[in-house]
TORLOMI-652706 format. One record per atom (N, C-alpha, C, CB): residue number from 0; residue in three letters; x, z, y. Coordinates in Angstrom, 1 decimal, decimal comma, always signed. Each point is the difference from the previous one (the first is absolute). Glycine has a CB too. Example, Ala and Ser with C-alpha at 12.3 -4.5 7.8 and 13.67 -1.06 7.14 Angstrom:
<recs>
REC resi resn      X      Z      Y
REC    0  ala  +13,2   +7,8   -5,7
REC    0  ala   -0,9   +0,0   +1,2
REC    0  ala   +0,9   +0,0   +1,2
REC    0  ala   -1,9   +1,2   -1,2
REC    1  ser   +1,5   -1,9   +2,3
REC    1  ser   +0,9   +0,0   +1,1
REC    1  ser   -0,8   +0,8   +1,1
REC    1  ser   +1,2   -2,2   -0,6
</recs>
This chain:
<recs>
REC resi resn      X      Z      Y
REC    0  met  -20,4   +1,8   +2,8
REC    0  met   +1,2   -0,7   -0,6
REC    0  met   +0,4   -1,1   +0,8
REC    0  met   -0,7   +0,7   -2,2
REC    1  ala   -0,1   -1,2   +3,1
REC    1  ala   +0,4   -1,2   +0,9
REC    1  ala   +1,2   +0,3   +0,8
REC    1  ala   -2,4   -0,7   +0,0
REC    2  asp   +2,7   +2,0   +0,3
REC    2  asp   +1,1   +0,3   +0,9
REC    2  asp   +1,3   +0,3   -0,8
REC    2  asp   -1,6   +0,8   +1,7
REC    3  leu   +1,6   -1,0   -3,0
REC    3  leu   +1,2   +0,3   -0,8
REC    3  leu   +1,2   -0,7   +0,5
REC    3  leu   -1,5   +0,3   -2,0
REC    4  lys   +2,6   +0,5   +2,1
REC    4  lys   +1,2   -0,6   +0,5
REC    4  lys   +1,2   +0,6   -0,7
REC    4  lys   -1,0   -0,2   +2,2
REC    5  ile   +2,0   -0,7   -2,5
REC    5  ile   +1,3   +0,5   -0,5
REC    5  ile   +1,0   +0,0   +1,2
REC    5  ile   -0,5   -0,9   -2,4
REC    6  thr   +1,1   +2,0   +2,6
REC    6  thr   +0,9   +0,1   +1,1
REC    6  thr   +1,4   +0,4   -0,5
REC    6  thr   -1,8   +0,7   +1,6
REC    7  val   +2,8   -1,5   -1,2
REC    7  val   +1,4   +0,2   -0,4
REC    7  val   +0,7   +0,4   +1,2
REC    7  val   -0,1   -1,8   -1,8
REC    8  thr   +0,8   +3,0   +1,7
REC    8  thr   +0,7   +0,5   +1,2
REC    8  thr   +1,4   +0,4   -0,3
REC    8  thr   -2,2   +0,9   +0,8
REC    9  asp   +3,1   -1,6   -0,1
REC    9  asp   +1,5   +0,3   -0,1
REC    9  asp   +0,5   +0,0   -1,4
REC    9  asp   -0,2   +1,3   +2,1
REC   10  val   -0,2   -2,2   -2,9
REC   10  val   +0,4   +0,0   -1,4
REC   10  val   +1,4   -0,6   -0,2
REC   10  val   -2,4   -0,2   -0,7
REC   11  asn   +3,2   +0,9   +0,0
REC   11  asn   +1,3   -0,5   -0,4
REC   11  asn   +0,1   +0,1   -1,5
REC   11  asn   +1,0   +0,8   +2,2
REC   12  lys   -0,2   -1,7   -2,8
REC   12  lys   +0,2   +0,0   -1,4
REC   12  lys   +1,5   -0,5   -0,2
REC   12  lys   -2,5   -0,4   -0,6
REC   13  arg   +3,2   +1,3   -0,1
REC   13  arg   +1,4   -0,3   -0,4
REC   13  arg   +0,1   +0,0   -1,5
REC   13  arg   +0,9   +1,0   +2,1
REC   14  phe   -0,1   -1,9   -2,6
REC   14  phe   +0,4   +0,0   -1,4
REC   14  phe   +1,5   +0,1   +0,1
REC   14  phe   -1,9   -1,5   -0,9
REC   15  gly   +2,4   +2,7   +0,7
REC   15  gly   +1,5   +0,2   +0,1
REC   15  gly   +0,3   -0,2   +1,5
REC   15  gly   +0,5   -0,7   -2,4
REC   16  glu   +0,5   -0,2   +2,6
REC   16  glu   +0,5   -0,3   +1,4
REC   16  glu   -0,9   -1,2   +0,6
REC   16  glu   +2,3   +0,8   -0,7
REC   17  asn   -3,1   -1,4   -0,1
REC   17  asn   -0,8   -1,1   +0,4
REC   17  asn   -1,3   +0,5   +0,8
REC   17  asn   +0,9   -1,4   -1,9
REC   18  his   -1,0   +1,1   +3,1
REC   18  his   -1,1   +0,4   +0,8
REC   18  his   -1,1   -1,1   +0,0
REC   18  his   +1,5   +1,5   +1,5
REC   19  val   -2,5   -1,4   -2,3
REC   19  val   -0,9   -1,1   -0,2
REC   19  val   -1,1   -0,1   +1,1
REC   19  val   +0,4   +0,3   -2,5
REC   20  leu   -0,9   +0,9   +2,9
REC   20  leu   -1,0   +0,1   +1,1
REC   20  leu   +0,6   +1,0   +1,0
REC   20  leu   -2,0   -0,6   -1,5
REC   21  arg   +1,9   +0,2   +2,8
REC   21  arg   +0,5   +0,8   +1,0
REC   21  arg   -1,1   +0,2   +1,1
REC   21  arg   +2,4   -0,7   -0,5
REC   22  asp   -2,9   +1,9   +0,6
REC   22  asp   -1,0   +0,4   +1,1
REC   22  asp   -1,1   -1,0   +0,1
REC   22  asp   +1,9   +1,0   +1,2
REC   23  val   -2,6   -1,3   -2,3
REC   23  val   -1,1   -0,9   +0,0
REC   23  val   -1,3   +0,8   +0,4
REC   23  val   +1,1   -1,4   -1,8
REC   24  ser   -1,8   +0,9   +2,8
REC   24  ser   -1,3   +0,6   +0,4
REC   24  ser   -1,0   -1,1   +0,2
REC   24  ser   +1,2   +2,0   +1,1
REC   25  thr   -2,3   -1,9   -1,7
REC   25  thr   -1,1   -1,0   +0,1
REC   25  thr   -1,3   +0,6   -0,5
REC   25  thr   +1,7   -1,9   -0,2
REC   26  phe   -2,8   +1,2   +0,3
REC   26  phe   -1,2   +0,4   -0,7
REC   26  phe   -0,8   -1,2   -0,4
REC   26  phe   -0,1   +2,1   +1,4
REC   27  phe   -0,8   -1,9   -2,4
REC   27  phe   -0,8   -1,0   -0,6
REC   27  phe   -1,5   +0,5   +0,0
REC   27  phe   +2,0   -0,9   -1,4
REC   28  asn   -2,9   +0,2   +1,8
REC   28  asn   -1,4   +0,3   +0,0
REC   28  asn   -0,7   -0,6   -1,2
REC   28  asn   +0,0   +0,3   +2,5
REC   29  leu   -1,0   +0,4   -3,1
REC   29  leu   -0,8   -0,5   -1,1
REC   29  leu   -0,7   -1,3   +0,5
REC   29  leu   -0,3   +2,3   -1,0
REC   30  gly   +0,3   -3,3   +0,2
REC   30  gly   -0,7   -1,2   +0,3
REC   30  gly   +0,8   -1,1   +0,8
REC   30  gly   -2,0   +1,4   +0,0
REC   31  glu   +3,2   -1,0   +0,4
REC   31  glu   +0,8   -1,0   +0,8
REC   31  glu   +1,0   -0,6   -1,0
REC   31  glu   -0,2   +1,3   +2,1
REC   32  val   +0,5   -2,5   -1,9
REC   32  val   +1,0   -0,7   -0,8
REC   32  val   +1,4   +0,1   +0,8
REC   32  val   -1,8   -1,6   -1,1
REC   33  thr   +2,8   +2,1   +0,4
REC   33  thr   +1,3   +0,1   +0,6
REC   33  thr   +1,0   -0,6   -0,9
REC   33  thr   -0,6   +2,1   +1,1
REC   34  val   +1,6   -2,8   -0,5
REC   34  val   +1,0   -0,7   -0,8
REC   34  val   +1,4   +0,7   +0,3
REC   34  val   -1,3   -2,2   +0,1
REC   35  ile   +2,0   +2,6   -1,1
REC   35  ile   +1,3   +0,5   +0,1
REC   35  ile   +1,0   -1,0   -0,4
REC   35  ile   -0,8   +2,4   -0,4
REC   36  ile   +1,6   -2,9   +1,3
REC   36  ile   +1,0   -1,0   -0,4
REC   36  ile   +1,4   +0,4   +0,3
REC   36  ile   -1,7   -1,8   +0,4
REC   37  gly   +2,6   +1,3   -1,1
REC   37  gly   +1,4   +0,3   +0,2
REC   37  gly   +0,9   -0,6   -1,1
REC   37  gly   -0,6   +2,1   +1,2
REC   38  ala   +1,9   -2,1   -0,9
REC   38  ala   +0,9   -0,5   -1,0
REC   38  ala   +0,0   +0,8   -1,3
REC   38  ala   +1,4   -0,9   +1,9
REC   39  ser   -0,9   +0,3   -2,9
REC   39  ser   +0,1   +0,7   -1,3
REC   39  ser   +0,9   +1,3   +0,2
REC   39  ser   -0,3   -2,2   -1,3
REC   40  gly   -0,1   +3,3   +0,9
REC   40  gly   +0,8   +1,2   +0,1
REC   40  gly   -0,2   +0,7   +1,3
REC   40  gly   +1,6   -1,0   -1,4
REC   41  ser   -2,6   +0,6   +2,2
REC   41  ser   -0,2   +0,6   +1,3
REC   41  ser   -0,9   +1,3   +0,0
REC   41  ser   +0,3   -2,3   +1,0
REC   42  gly   -0,9   +2,6   -2,2
REC   42  gly   -0,7   +1,3   -0,1
REC   42  gly   -1,5   -0,2   -0,1
REC   42  gly   +1,8   +1,0   +1,2
REC   43  lys   -2,3   -2,2   -1,3
REC   43  lys   -1,5   -0,2   +0,0
REC   43  lys   -0,6   +0,7   -1,2
REC   43  lys   +0,3   -2,2   +1,1
REC   44  ser   +0,2   +2,0   -2,3
REC   44  ser   -0,6   +0,6   -1,2
REC   44  ser   +0,2   +1,6   +0,0
REC   44  ser   +0,5   -2,1   -1,3
REC   45  thr   +0,6   +2,5   +1,9
REC   45  thr   +0,3   +1,4   +0,1
REC   45  thr   -1,1   +0,7   +1,0
REC   45  thr   +2,5   -0,4   -0,4
REC   46  leu   -2,8   -0,3   +1,5
REC   46  leu   -1,0   +0,5   +0,9
REC   46  leu   -1,3   +0,0   -0,7
REC   46  leu   +1,3   -0,9   +2,0
REC   47  leu   -1,7   -0,1   -2,7
REC   47  leu   -1,3   +0,0   -0,7
REC   47  leu   -0,1   +1,1   -1,0
REC   47  leu   -0,1   -2,5   +0,4
REC   48  ala   +1,2   +2,7   -1,2
REC   48  ala   +0,0   +1,0   -1,0
REC   48  ala   -0,2   +1,4   +0,7
REC   48  ala   +1,5   -1,4   -1,5
REC   49  met   -0,9   +1,6   +2,6
REC   49  met   -0,2   +1,3   +0,7
REC   49  met   -1,4   +0,1   +0,6
REC   49  met   +2,4   +0,0   +0,6
REC   50  met   -3,0   -1,0   -0,2
REC   50  met   -1,4   +0,0   +0,5
REC   50  met   -0,9   +0,3   -1,1
REC   50  met   +0,6   -1,6   +1,8
REC   51  ala   -0,3   +1,2   -3,0
REC   51  ala   -0,8   +0,3   -1,2
REC   51  ala   +0,3   +1,4   -0,6
REC   51  ala   -0,1   -2,5   -0,4
REC   52  gly   +1,1   +3,2   +1,0
REC   52  gly   +0,3   +1,3   -0,6
REC   52  gly   +0,8   -0,1   -1,2
REC   52  gly   -2,0   +0,9   +1,0
REC   53  leu   +2,6   -2,0   -1,3
REC   53  leu   +0,8   -0,2   -1,3
REC   53  leu   +1,5   +0,4   +0,2
REC   53  leu   -1,6   -1,8   -0,7
REC   54  asp   +2,1   +1,6   +1,9
REC   54  asp   +1,4   +0,3   +0,3
REC   54  asp   +0,0   +0,9   +1,2
REC   54  asp   +0,7   -2,3   -0,9
REC   55  leu   +0,3   +3,3   +0,8
REC   55  leu   +0,1   +0,9   +1,1
REC   55  leu   +1,0   -0,4   +1,1
REC   55  leu   -0,5   +1,8   -1,7
REC   56  pro   +0,1   -1,6   +2,9
REC   56  pro   +1,0   -0,4   +1,1
REC   56  pro   +1,1   +1,1   +0,1
REC   56  pro   -1,8   -1,2   +1,3
REC   57  thr   +2,9   +0,7   -0,8
REC   57  thr   +1,1   +1,0   +0,3
REC   57  thr   -0,4   +0,9   +1,1
REC   57  thr   +1,7   -1,7   -0,8
REC   58  ser   -2,4   +1,2   +1,8
REC   58  ser   -0,6   +0,8   +1,0
REC   58  ser   -1,2   -0,8   +0,6
REC   58  ser   +2,2   +1,1   +0,5
REC   59  gly   -3,0   -0,4   +0,3
REC   59  gly   -1,2   -0,6   +0,6
REC   59  gly   -1,2   +0,3   -0,8
REC   59  gly   +1,4   -1,8   +0,9
REC   60  thr   -2,6   +1,3   -0,4
REC   60  thr   -1,3   +0,3   -0,6
REC   60  thr   -0,8   -1,3   -0,2
REC   60  thr   +0,1   +2,3   +1,0
REC   61  val   -0,9   -2,3   -2,0
REC   61  val   -1,0   -1,0   -0,2
REC   61  val   -1,3   +0,8   -0,2
REC   61  val   +1,6   -1,7   -1,1
REC   62  arg   -2,6   +1,3   +2,0
REC   62  arg   -1,3   +0,7   -0,1
REC   62  arg   -1,1   -0,9   -0,3
REC   62  arg   +0,8   +1,6   +1,7
REC   63  leu   -1,7   -1,2   -2,6
REC   63  leu   -1,1   -0,8   -0,4
REC   63  leu   -1,2   +0,8   +0,6
REC   63  leu   +1,1   -1,1   -2,1
REC   64  asp   -1,8   +0,5   +3,0
REC   64  asp   -1,1   +0,7   +0,7
REC   64  asp   +0,3   +1,4   +0,4
REC   64  asp   -1,5   -1,3   -1,4
REC   65  gly   +2,7   +1,4   +2,0
REC   65  gly   +0,5   +1,3   +0,5
REC   65  gly   +0,7   +0,9   -1,0
REC   65  gly   -1,8   -0,2   +1,6
REC   66  ile   +1,8   -0,1   -2,9
REC   66  ile   +0,6   +0,9   -1,0
REC   66  ile   +1,4   -0,5   -0,3
REC   66  ile   -2,3   +0,5   -1,0
REC   67  asn   +3,2   +0,4   +1,2
REC   67  asn   +1,4   -0,4   -0,3
REC   67  asn   +0,2   -0,1   -1,5
REC   67  asn   +0,8   +1,2   +2,0
REC   68  leu   -0,6   -2,5   -2,5
REC   68  leu   +0,1   -0,2   -1,4
REC   68  leu   +1,1   +0,8   -0,7
REC   68  leu   -0,8   -2,3   +0,4
REC   69  phe   +1,9   +2,6   +0,3
REC   69  phe   +1,1   +0,6   -0,6
REC   69  phe   +0,0   +1,6   +0,1
REC   69  phe   +1,3   -2,0   +0,5
REC   70  ala   -2,4   +2,5   +0,0
REC   70  ala   -0,3   +1,4   +0,0
REC   70  ala   -0,8   +0,3   -1,3
REC   70  ala   +0,0   +0,2   +2,5
REC   71  leu   -0,5   -1,3   -3,2
REC   71  leu   -0,7   +0,1   -1,2
REC   71  leu   +0,9   -0,1   -1,2
REC   71  leu   -2,0   -1,0   +1,1
REC   72  asp   +1,7   +1,6   -2,2
REC   72  asp   +0,8   -0,1   -1,2
REC   72  asp   -0,3   -1,4   -0,7
REC   72  asp   +0,0   +2,5   -0,3
REC   73  glu   +0,7   -2,8   -0,7
REC   73  glu   -0,1   -1,4   -0,7
REC   73  glu   -1,4   -0,2   -0,5
REC   73  glu   +2,4   +0,1   -0,6
REC   74  asp   -3,0   +0,9   +0,0
REC   74  asp   -1,4   -0,1   -0,5
REC   74  asp   -1,0   -0,3   +1,1
REC   74  asp   +0,6   +1,5   -1,9
REC   75  ala   -0,5   -0,8   +3,0
REC   75  ala   -0,9   -0,2   +1,2
REC   75  ala   +0,2   -1,4   +0,6
REC   75  ala   +0,0   +2,4   +0,4
REC   76  arg   +1,3   -2,9   -0,3
REC   76  arg   +0,2   -1,3   +0,5
REC   76  arg   -0,5   -1,1   -1,0
REC   76  arg   +2,1   +0,8   +1,1
REC   77  ala   -2,1   -0,5   -2,4
REC   77  ala   -0,6   -1,0   -1,0
REC   77  ala   -1,5   +0,0   +0,2
REC   77  ala   +1,9   +0,5   -1,6
REC   78  ala   -2,5   +0,6   +1,9
REC   78  ala   -1,4   +0,1   +0,2
REC   78  ala   -0,4   -0,8   +1,2
REC   78  ala   -0,1   +2,2   -1,1
REC   79  val   +0,9   -2,1   +2,2
REC   79  val   -0,3   -0,8   +1,2
REC   79  val   +0,1   -1,5   -0,3
REC   79  val   +0,9   +1,9   +1,4
REC   80  arg   +0,1   -2,3   -2,2
REC   80  arg   +0,1   -1,4   -0,3
REC   80  arg   -1,2   -0,5   -0,7
REC   80  arg   +2,5   +0,2   -0,1
</recs>
């Protein structure tokens, strides 16, 4: 479990015409402290919700230890959380 990683690849999120996240790619390793900063409305909470499998991206992938969270159904994502 020491190598657990969350990988975000080319994630986009739109709410109507509002493009909240555009081509976000990054990764987070278990045990590291990471800070996500930005102005109000810049997509920080949206990104975190997608990394938790709570919100679906318009496009792109979020992988937890290599597993695409959005290839799972809601019950499986809840079990991962």
